[in-house]
N, C-alpha and C positions, 0 to 999 in steps of 0.2 A: 504494500500500500504506500502511495506517495505521501511524504510528509510535507505539510505546508511550511514548516519551519525552514527558513533559509531560501524560500522561493522568492523570485522577483516577479511581482504581480502588477498588472495594469487593470484598473477598474474604470469602466466608463459610466457616466451618469452618477459620479461619486459625490456630488455636492449635497445630496439629501436622500432620504428614503432608503430603499434597499441597497443602492450603491454605496452610500455613506456607511451604513451599518456593516456591509460586507468588507469594505476597506478597513474599518475599525476591528472587525473580527479577525481578519487576516493579520493585521499588525499585532494584535494581542497574541497570536499564535507564533509570532517570530518571523513573519514574512516582511520583505521590503516592498512597500506598497506605493505605487504610482497612481495618482488620482487625476481624472479628467472629467470636465463637464464644460458647458458654455460659460459658466460664471465663477468657477472655482478659483480660489487664491490660496497661497501659502506654500511652504516647502513641500517638495515632492509632488507638486500639482502642475497641470498644464491646461490652461483655458483654451478650449477648442470647440468650434462648431463642426461636428462630424458631417453635417449635411453639405458643408462647403468643400472640405479637403482633409483627408485623413493622413496624407503624406507627412506633414510637419509633426503630427502626433507620433506616428510610427518611428520617425527619425529620432525624436526626443526620447521615446521609450527604449529604443534599442532592443537588445535581446531580453525577452521575458520568458519565464517558465509557466506563468499562468495568465490567461487573458479572460477577464470577466466582461462579457458584452451585455451591459445592463441598460444603457441609455435608451430612451424611447418616449414617444408621444402617444397620447390617447385622444379619443374623440367619441362622444356619445350623442346619440340621436338617430332618427330614422335615416336610412341610407339615401332615400329619395330627396331628403332635405339637406343633405350634406353639401357644403360648398365644394365645387369641383376641384379647386386648388388644394384642398386638404388631402385628397387621395394620394397624389404623388408626394406630398409633404410627409405623410405618415410612412409610406413605403421607403422614401429616401432615408429618413432618420431611423426607422425601426428595422429595416432590412438591408438596404443597399450599403449604407455607411458601415454597418456592423460587419457585413461580409467583406467589404473592402479592407477594413482594418484587420480582419482575420487573415485575409489573403496576403497582407503585408508582413504579418508577424509569424504566421504558421510555418513558412519555409525554414526559419531559424530553428524552430522546435523540432521539425523533422530532421534537420541536419544534425542536431545534437541528440536525437533519438530520445527526447524526453520533453514533457510539457503537458499542459492541460488547457482546454478551451471550454468555457462555460457560457451558455447562451440563456439569458433570462427571458423566457417566454411568458406564458400566462395560462391560467385555466381556460381562457378564451382561445388559446391556441390548440387546445385538445378537444374542445367542443364549442360550437358556436354560441354566442351570447347576443340576445336581442338588443338592438340599438347600438351595437358595436361591431358591425359587419366588417368594416375595413380594418379596424384594429385587430379583430379576430383573425383576419386573413394574414396580416403581417406577422402575427405571433405563430400562426400555423406554419408559415414559411420558414421560420427559424427552426421549428421542430423537424420539418422535412429535410432541411439542409443538414442538420446534425445527424439524422439517420443515415443520409447518404455519405457524409464525410467520415462517419465512424467506420464504414466499410472500406474506405480508401486508405485511411491512416491508421496504422496498427500501433505506432509507438507514441502517439499523443492521445491522451484521454479527451473524451468529448461528453459533456454533461448538459442536459437541458433541465432548467428549473421552471416549474409551473406554479407560480404563486397564485393564491386566491385573492381575497379582499384584504389588503394590507393597509395599516394605518400610516399613510404617507401623504405628501402634498399632491400626489398624482391626480386625484379626483378633482381637486380645486383647479389645478392647472389645465385640465381638459375642458373646464368650463361647466361641468355638471357634478355637483357634490354627490357623495354616496349617501343615500337616505334610507336604504332598506334596514329593517330591524335585524334580519338574519340573511346570511351569516355575518357575525360581527367582525369588524376589522381586527387583525392580529398585529403585534409589533413587527416592525421591519427586521429587528434583530433575530426573530424566530426564523425568518427566511435566510438571513446571513449565516446563522449557525448551521442550518441544514445544508446550505450551499457548501460551506467549508468541509463539513463531514462528507458530503458527496464527492468532493475532490479527493479527500484523504482515502476514501474507500473505492474510488474510481467507479462511481455509480453512473449509469448512462442517463437516468431520468429520475427526477424526484417531484413530488407534489407537496406543497406547503399551504395549509395543513395537510397531513398525510391522507385524511379521509377523502380528499378530492380525487384520489386515484380511483375510487369506486365509481362515481358518476362518469368519469372519463372513460373507464373501461366499459361501463354499461352502454355508453353512447356508441362505442365501437361495435358492440354485440347487438344492441337493440335500439337503433337510432330513432325509430318511430315512437317507441315508448318514451324515450328521453324527451323528444320534442313535445309529446303530449304533457308530460310532467312540467316541462319548462313553461309552456303556455298557461298551464293551470296555476302554477305557483310562482312564476317569474314576476 
């Protein structure tokens, strides 16, 4: 099992939420942590808009043992009412820029025959969520990418993380606060600790909280039933 201690890790979207918690959890385990986001400041950080150009970030980071692709945008509301410009915006930030950064840093891991790539998806990437059609599609793309890459690369670990409802600024930033009574949001550090454990145990996929694995698997086996339940209780 790979040890996080001594790893050189780059975490995107590290100014708040899951990214910040993950960076702190890795540092607490003895990793050297590089943090990036559009607004981040401080030692060991690099302010960068991934939607514009990942090359300066990749050059600054250099060789890394662990790449946590966490940055992302959300959008809530009926697809038919979605501003057209938001569609490429979400795909650029949530998918294209993440894959471009992975493409820049993965060859070094392959050459050294060690490393780990983590893609922070969402429960929306494992099963569709109403009023989040495009966001769900971007997160599902990360999951499919990871499945394919895992078959290509044998010496580098690949983990997909599917968080549920997490207590972060994500919902306010997307413009629609989370107002449901259930499920209740859980702390971002719960995701961070599960993510770190997944790296240490080289797990291909995790759900946080873990019970989300059941509806995701049920959706794969009985999608019609899950759609009925979502429409009734969603």
